C-alpha positions as a printed Julia matrix, in Angstrom:
440×3 Matrix{Float64}:
 -41.39   -7.18  -40.4
 -41.22   -3.9   -38.47
 -38.94   -5.46  -35.87
 -36.64   -6.85  -38.57
 -36.46   -3.47  -40.31
 -35.74   -1.76  -37.01
 -32.93   -4.22  -36.22
 -31.43   -3.81  -39.7
 -31.56   -0.04  -39.41
 -29.9    -0.1   -35.99
 -27.2    -2.44  -37.3
 -26.5    -0.11  -40.23
 -26.4     2.88  -37.91
 -23.94    1.19  -35.58
 -21.65    0.29  -38.47
 -21.75    3.81  -39.88
 -21.25    5.55  -36.54
 -18.42    3.19  -35.66
 -16.76    3.89  -38.98
 -17.27    7.62  -38.44
 -15.59    7.5   -35.02
 -12.57    5.6   -36.33
 -12.15    7.73  -39.47
 -10.03   10.91  -39.58
 -11.95   14.2   -39.57
 -11.44   14.73  -43.29
 -13.03   11.35  -44.1
 -16.23   11.74  -42.1
 -18.18   13.47  -44.84
 -18.9    10.11  -46.46
 -20.24    8.78  -43.19
 -22.46   11.82  -42.72
 -23.89   11.23  -46.2
 -24.71    7.65  -45.24
 -26.5     8.89  -42.12
 -28.66   11.18  -44.25
 -29.72    8.15  -46.28
 -30.85    6.47  -43.06
 -32.82    9.55  -42.04
 -34.58    9.51  -45.42
 -35.27    5.77  -45.27
 -36.45    5.67  -41.62
 -37.72    9.2   -40.88
 -39.9     8.26  -37.9
 -37.3     6.2   -36.1
 -34.07    7.92  -37.11
 -33.52   10.03  -33.97
 -34.2     7.12  -31.64
 -31.88    4.89  -33.66
 -29.08    7.44  -33.64
 -29.33    7.91  -29.88
 -29.44    4.16  -29.26
 -26.51    3.49  -31.57
 -24.43    6.28  -30.07
 -25.13    4.99  -26.57
 -24.01    1.5   -27.56
 -20.81    2.77  -29.14
 -20.04    5.08  -26.23
 -20.51    2.23  -23.75
 -18.31   -0.12  -25.77
 -15.65    2.55  -26.21
 -15.71    3.35  -22.47
 -15.35   -0.33  -21.58
 -12.48   -0.68  -24.03
 -10.68    2.34  -22.56
 -11.13    1.03  -18.99
  -9.8    -2.36  -20.04
  -6.78   -0.8   -21.75
  -6.15    1.38  -18.69
  -6.33   -1.66  -16.43
  -3.88   -3.58  -18.62
  -1.48   -0.63  -18.63
  -1.64   -0.44  -14.83
  -1.05   -4.18  -14.59
   2.08   -3.84  -16.75
   3.48   -1.19  -14.41
   3.28   -3.52  -11.42
   5.17   -6.7   -10.64
   2.69   -9.26   -9.4
   4.02  -11.74   -6.9
   4.34  -15.2    -8.37
   3.56  -16.86   -5.05
   0.18  -18.49   -4.46
  -0.05  -17.19   -0.89
   0.06  -20.71    0.62
   2.85  -20.38    3.19
   3.47  -21.72    6.68
   3.49  -19.36    9.62
   3.39  -19.66   13.38
   0.06  -20.83   14.78
  -1.4   -19.38   17.92
  -0.49  -21.35   21.07
  -4.14  -22.25   21.69
  -4.74  -23.39   18.12
  -4.95  -27.18   18.07
  -6.45  -27.44   14.63
  -4.67  -28.94   11.64
  -6.04  -26.53    9.09
  -4.06  -25.35    6.09
  -1.66  -22.42    6.41
  -3.94  -20.15    4.39
  -6.81  -20.88    6.78
  -4.57  -20.13    9.73
  -3.66  -16.79    8.2
  -7.31  -15.92    7.68
  -8.24  -16.79   11.25
  -5.61  -14.59   12.85
  -6.52  -11.12   14.06
  -3.42   -9.78   12.37
  -2.38  -11.15    8.98
   1.21  -10.36    7.96
   1.14   -8.77    4.52
   3.24  -10.43    1.79
   4.82  -12.81    4.3
   5.93  -15.3     1.66
   7.57  -12.57   -0.39
   9.43  -11.26    2.67
  10.7   -14.77    3.43
  11.89  -15.05   -0.17
  13.81  -11.78    0.08
  15.78  -12.89    3.12
  15.87  -16.66    2.56
  17.1   -16.72   -1.02
  20.09  -14.47   -0.43
  23.43  -16.2    -0.99
  24.69  -15.21    2.48
  23.36  -16.63    5.78
  21.11  -14.43    7.88
  23.0   -14.0    11.15
  21.41  -10.75   12.31
  18.0    -9.24   11.55
  16.11   -6.09   12.55
  12.33   -5.68   12.33
  11.82   -1.91   12.53
   8.03   -2.17   12.81
   7.51   -5.24   14.96
   3.73   -4.89   15.38
   2.19   -8.26   16.25
   5.43  -10.04   15.16
   3.84  -11.89   12.26
   6.86  -11.35   10.0
   9.32  -11.65   12.89
   8.12  -15.05   14.12
   8.28  -16.47   10.59
  11.81  -15.13   10.05
  12.98  -16.67   13.34
  11.49  -20.06   12.46
  12.89  -19.99    8.91
  16.48  -19.17    9.9
  18.03  -21.57   12.45
  21.37  -19.86   11.73
  20.05  -16.55   13.1
  22.1   -15.38   16.09
  20.59  -11.96   16.79
  17.05  -10.65   16.32
  16.13   -7.06   17.17
  12.55   -5.84   17.16
  11.48   -2.2    17.39
   8.05   -0.64   17.78
   6.87    2.69   19.11
   3.66    1.12   20.43
   4.2    -0.58   23.85
   0.91   -2.5    23.58
   1.99   -4.05   20.28
   5.39   -4.85   21.72
   3.9    -6.84   24.6
   1.96   -8.99   22.16
   5.01   -9.34   19.92
   7.2   -10.61   22.75
   4.84  -13.49   23.56
   4.64  -14.45   19.89
   8.42  -14.32   19.48
   8.81  -16.59   22.52
   6.35  -19.01   20.94
   8.32  -18.92   17.68
  11.52  -19.74   19.51
   9.88  -22.7    21.28
   8.57  -24.03   17.94
  11.95  -23.8    16.17
  15.57  -24.79   16.71
  17.45  -21.52   17.01
  21.22  -21.11   17.07
  22.72  -21.98   20.5
  23.8   -18.35   20.87
  20.52  -16.91   19.6
  19.44  -13.68   21.24
  16.13  -11.8    20.76
  15.94   -8.16   21.87
  12.93   -5.85   21.68
  12.8    -2.1    22.2
  10.05    0.5    22.53
  11.65    2.76   19.93
  10.78    4.56   16.73
  12.8     3.29   13.78
  14.24    6.77   13.32
  16.55    5.82   16.22
  17.91    2.63   14.62
  21.46    3.92   14.22
  21.87    4.96   17.85
  20.13    1.81   19.09
  22.4    -0.57   17.17
  25.51    1.12   18.51
  24.44   -0.08   21.95
  24.16   -3.73   20.85
  27.23   -5.96   20.93
  28.55   -8.08   18.03
  27.07   -6.05   15.16
  29.83   -3.52   14.58
  30.04   -4.6    10.93
  26.3    -4.13   10.34
  23.21   -6.35   10.18
  22.27   -8.79    7.41
  18.59   -7.88    7.03
  16.18   -5.09    7.92
  12.41   -5.02    7.4
  10.08   -2.01    7.53
   6.34   -2.73    7.29
   4.71    0.7     7.16
   1.12   -0.52    7.41
  -1.26   -0.22   10.32
  -1.77   -3.44   12.25
  -5.29   -4.78   12.59
  -5.21   -4.53   16.36
  -4.55   -0.78   16.09
  -7.22   -0.15   13.46
  -9.82   -2.27   15.25
  -9.35   -0.52   18.58
 -11.7     2.51   18.65
  -9.77    4.04   21.56
  -6.79    4.64   19.26
  -8.84    6.83   16.91
  -7.64    5.22   13.66
 -10.95    3.69   12.58
 -13.37    5.47   10.26
 -16.3     3.21   11.17
 -15.92    3.07   14.96
 -16.44    6.09   17.19
 -13.56    7.01   19.48
 -11.32    9.87   20.57
  -9.47   11.91   17.93
  -6.11   10.51   18.96
  -4.2     8.74   16.12
  -0.87    8.62   17.99
   1.31    5.62   17.2
   3.29    6.47   20.34
   0.83    6.84   23.25
   3.43    8.99   25.05
   3.55   11.62   22.29
   1.88   14.94   22.99
   0.28   15.85   19.64
  -3.17   14.41   18.83
  -5.43   14.7    15.79
  -7.83   16.69   17.95
  -5.15   19.36   18.46
  -4.62   19.75   14.7
  -8.32   19.99   13.89
  -9.18   22.47   16.63
  -6.02   24.55   17.09
  -3.84   24.61   14.0
  -4.21   27.46   11.45
  -6.89   26.95    8.79
  -4.34   26.98    5.98
  -2.24   24.32    7.69
  -5.25   22.04    8.1
  -6.0    22.47    4.39
  -2.38   21.72    3.46
  -2.47   18.49    5.46
  -5.65   17.34    3.72
  -4.26   18.27    0.32
  -0.67   16.99    0.64
  -1.01   14.03    3.0
  -4.5    12.87    2.07
  -4.32   13.79   -1.63
  -7.92   14.94   -1.21
  -9.34   16.94   -4.12
 -12.05   18.61   -2.03
  -9.61   19.72    0.67
 -10.76   23.33    0.59
 -14.41   22.42    1.2
 -13.42   20.08    4.02
 -11.2    22.77    5.5
 -14.14   25.2     5.58
 -16.39   22.57    7.17
 -13.8    21.95    9.9
 -13.52   25.68   10.56
 -17.3    25.89   10.9
 -17.24   22.98   13.35
 -14.74   24.89   15.48
 -17.26   27.68   15.92
 -19.78   25.16   17.24
 -17.56   23.68   19.95
 -14.9    21.9    17.92
 -14.28   18.27   16.99
 -13.53   15.81   19.79
 -14.37   12.34   18.42
 -13.92   10.37   15.22
 -17.71   10.2    14.9
 -17.97   14.0    14.85
 -15.26   14.21   12.21
 -17.01   11.59   10.09
 -20.25   13.59   10.33
 -18.42   16.65    8.98
 -16.99   14.6     6.13
 -20.39   13.13    5.27
 -21.96   16.6     5.2
 -19.2    17.76    2.84
 -19.73   14.79    0.48
 -23.54   14.8     0.62
 -24.98   14.52   -2.88
 -21.7    13.5    -4.51
 -21.31   10.34   -6.56
 -20.42    7.09   -4.91
 -22.95    7.03   -2.07
 -21.67    5.37    1.09
 -18.42    4.29   -0.55
 -17.86    7.88   -1.64
 -17.77    9.36    1.87
 -15.89    6.36    3.27
 -13.12    6.85    0.73
 -12.97   10.55    1.54
 -12.92    9.8     5.27
 -10.13    7.27    4.74
  -8.03    9.92    3.0
  -8.73   12.48    5.74
  -7.83   10.01    8.5
  -4.66    9.07    6.63
  -3.68   12.75    6.36
  -4.2    13.38   10.06
  -2.35   10.23   11.09
   0.64   11.2     8.94
   0.69   14.7    10.44
   0.3    13.51   14.04
   3.19   11.04   13.74
   5.36   13.0    11.27
   5.49    9.8     9.24
   6.89   10.96    5.91
   9.9    12.89    7.25
  10.62   10.07    9.68
  10.47    7.53    6.86
  12.82    9.45    4.57
  15.45    9.92    7.27
  15.14    6.33    8.49
  15.65    4.76    5.06
  19.12    6.27    4.79
  19.9     5.31    8.4
  18.77    1.7     7.84
  20.93    1.34    4.74
  23.94    2.65    6.65
  23.33   -0.03    9.3
  23.47   -2.89    6.78
  26.49   -5.15    6.46
  27.97   -5.59    2.95
  25.5    -7.76    1.04
  22.72   -6.99    3.54
  19.19   -6.21    2.39
  16.57   -3.66    3.36
  12.93   -4.49    2.5
  10.15   -1.92    2.8
   6.41   -2.53    2.49
   4.43    0.66    1.84
   0.68    1.14    1.56
   0.01    4.42   -0.21
   1.59    6.47   -2.99
   3.2     9.04   -0.69
   5.19    6.37    1.15
   6.06    4.44   -1.99
   7.3     7.59   -3.73
   9.6     8.38   -0.81
  10.98    4.81   -0.75
  11.58    4.81   -4.51
  13.36    8.16   -4.55
  15.4     7.38   -1.42
  16.61    4.09   -2.91
  17.74    5.88   -6.07
  19.67    8.43   -4.01
  21.21    5.71   -1.87
  22.65    3.63   -4.71
  24.52    6.66   -6.04
  23.3     9.94   -7.5
  26.12   10.0   -10.02
  24.97    6.78  -11.73
  21.31    7.79  -12.06
  21.77    8.45  -15.79
  23.57    5.16  -16.43
  21.19    2.75  -14.73
  21.72   -0.89  -15.7
  18.57   -3.0   -15.93
  18.74   -6.78  -15.67
  15.79   -9.0   -16.54
  15.22  -11.93  -14.2
  17.08  -13.16  -11.14
  20.7   -14.17  -11.63
  20.25  -17.1    -9.27
  17.51  -19.69   -9.73
  16.55  -19.26   -6.06
  15.97  -15.55   -6.67
  13.12  -15.86   -9.16
  11.25  -13.04   -7.43
  13.84  -10.63   -8.83
  12.65   -9.42  -12.25
  14.59   -6.2   -12.87
  17.4    -4.59  -10.91
  19.02   -1.15  -10.9
  22.75   -1.17  -10.24
  24.44    1.72   -8.47
  27.82    2.48   -6.97
  26.69    1.89   -3.35
  24.06   -0.8    -3.81
  21.55   -2.55   -6.02
  17.81   -1.96   -6.13
  16.4    -5.48   -6.53
  12.9    -4.26   -7.4
  12.89   -1.8   -10.29
   9.13   -2.08  -10.03
   7.61   -2.81   -6.62
   6.28   -6.29   -5.96
   2.56   -6.4    -5.19
   0.57   -9.19   -3.51
  -0.63  -12.23   -5.38
  -4.28  -12.37   -6.41
  -4.84  -15.13   -3.87
  -3.53  -13.0    -1.0
  -5.64  -10.05   -2.06
  -8.63  -12.39   -1.97
  -8.28  -13.4     1.69
  -6.68  -10.17    2.99
  -8.27   -7.07    1.51
  -5.92   -4.79    3.43
  -3.01   -6.12    1.36
  -4.37   -4.74   -1.91
  -2.39   -1.5    -1.79
   0.85   -3.04   -0.48
   4.08   -2.54   -2.41
   7.38   -4.21   -1.58
  10.72   -2.63   -2.54
  14.13   -4.14   -1.74
  17.66   -2.72   -1.84
  20.95   -4.57   -1.28
  24.18   -3.02   -0.05
  27.39   -3.67   -1.97
């Protein structure tokens, strides 16, 4: 009987508190009167019941808000409709007959949103005669493009990392041997930063009218992240390097030990979007007085000491370290300014009807790409943007909304994000966003 009465009282309390929360302020007097009745009827258990009921309502309300927030975020993104099951080049020593998804999982470098990139350049109404991969990396995207376009006459690959370029060349050669390229097909690779695309293309014959497709994948390749000697990894000890171009002079170690305190703080705040940048700045300054920072392990120790006792445990300091490493990498390689300038240069290098596709991996990059695309299509038409639902061609189903300008068309009003299946087998793809612009 006592248990039944307790359950009934808790049920009544939940109903009354729920009603009180949903009522306007002026209508809560009636609810408060009902609560007083409960206190009179159950004087020994009333406080416990109120606390229990409030906790239940707060938890339910919190879950509801999180769910609504998640749905709102989902609406702002354009999920890829692909299932992630696409065919790509196998390694030369791979004699297995496993599915394409398994092949992708087994590779040391998994090209992000490969199927979506193929859609962007395969579904266009014009043939793809010339193509530039500005960030060649391990040539995962490049080899698939070459195999998918037998009409391709000229492929140009650029990468600032000579180690990546050596690997890319062998994979491109394998792609050519596995496909049936155009009789006049030519593949050229250059150790160049994509900021030099305009001057580089002027030196190449037969593309005076521009190229048909350009790809920029701004993510770090797995072989770079997994190599401790490069200094990009949070979890592996190595030198504080972080140079994409091994020939460059500036290292992360120089910034941490030599740059002004305020500049170090600005980098953490602006490039890492780190809320505790001031505390981290002070910790770095203290480390300078004790001999400085010379390895990624020492930097991680500083970060862990700054986040000690904060919520999140191990994941908390790892996330902070990831933001700090991102900030330093951006500063070392001047990534954001280089990206902004290169987007305009790439668009200028396109032939009429050509497309530029950019895959970004954090909000700073994506914001630059979005704003640059809007400037490119014509500042004067920004206030008269035309939005079109769905692709105009049945082969272009990946196009949901476009923004028309005087110089070009943004084919992705909202960026395309990876399919749930791809996110499942490639966790590094979770933050990827694909934006595409087409020249008129």
